[in-house]
N, C-alpha and C positions, 0 to 999 in steps of 0.2 A: 591392085586395089580393087574395091567391091564392084560388082556389075552395077552401072549405073539404073538400069531399069529395076532392079532388087532396090537399092537405095531409093530411088523414087516411091516406089511401091510401100516399102516400109516407114519410110518418113510421112507418106500420106495416110497410113494406117494410124501412126502415133498423132498426127494433127486430128484426124477425124475423131478419134477416142477423146482427145483433149476437150475439143468443142462439144461433144456428145456430153461430156461432165459438166463443163460449163453451163450447157443449155438447161440441165435438170437439177443444179444447185438450189437447194431452197436459200433463204436468206439467211438462216441463222442455224447453230447446231441443234439448237432444241427441234426446229422444224425438219431437220435431216434426220435427227434419230427417231421422230414420229413418223417419217414416212418411207416404208418399206420398198416401195418401188424405186424411188431416188436412191435409197442405199444401195440396191442391187443392181441399179443403173451403173451408178458410179462405180463400185467396187469391179464389175465385170470391165469397164472399160478402162480402169485402171491398170487392171490386169493386162487387158490388150496393149495398152500403151506401153507398160514396162516391157513386157515380152517382147513387143516388137524391138524396144532398143536393145534388149539383150541379142536377140538376133541379128540386129545390125553389127553391134559389138562382136558378135562372134564372127559373123562373116567377113568382116574387116580384117580381125586379127588373121585368119585361117587364108584368106585371099592374098594377104602380104606375105603368108610364109612364117609368120611367128607363131609363137605358142600360144594355144587356148587355154587359160587356167582352168582347173576344174570346179571352181566355185564362180556362182554369178558375179558377187561382188569385186572379185579379183578380175572379171573381165574389163570392166570397166577402168580400172587401176591400170590393168595390161596397156590399154589405149593412151592413158596418159604417159606411161613410161616411155611410149614410142611418139611422143608429142601430137598425138591426132587431136586429143582434147586436153583441155587445162587440167591440173591436178585437182583444183577445187570442185571443179563442175563433175570429175571421176566421181570423187567422195561422195557427192550429194547424190549422184544418181546411183550409186552403189547401194546406199541406204534404201533405195526403192526396191532393190530386189529381194532385200527380206520382206517387205511389205507384199511383193509379188506372191513370193513362198506361202506367207499367212493366207492371202486369198485364194490361192491355188488348193492348198491343204487342207485349210481351215484347222489350223493347229490350234487346239483349245476353242475358245469362243473369238469371234472376229471382235477387235476393238475399234466401233465405229467412230468412238471420236477421233481416233487414230486415223482412219479413213477419211473423216471431214477434215482434218488439219491437214493432211497430204494435198486433199482435192482443193483445199481453197489458199494453200501456199507454196506448193512444191511442183504444180504443172508446169511452171515456167522452167524449171531444171529439165523436164522432158522435151520441151520446146527448143531450149538452149543446146541439149545435144544433139538433137536432129539438124539444128542449125549448123554447128560446128561440122557435122559430117558432111552436110551438104557443101558447105564452103569448100571443104578437103576435096570431096570426091568430084567437083564441078559439075 
């Protein structure tokens, strides 16, 4: 099982990133697209939140002695395979790993509409992932 202090620190980092996103989100997509500062804060904190979820998942798998898959998306599915998290949740957070790569490596032009959509409708998935691991990790 993953170290409890690491679990707590990573979960706190995800929750802080989610709170920061919510604190700066403009009321509409139009305002978001016009506000470079908000866009950059949201993108950075999405990256931080998703990366900490990936770190948690990788540590959990490794600490249990299970294989750690070679791709980010598969990491979450492996947790579902071991009944650590629900399969539907694994599928949803696995999709976030692609967004993490887009932000990190800036493949092409960042799709700010996609960033807005995730920030306004998918943050609950990161929170649910953390809650599931917290419940399992005691």
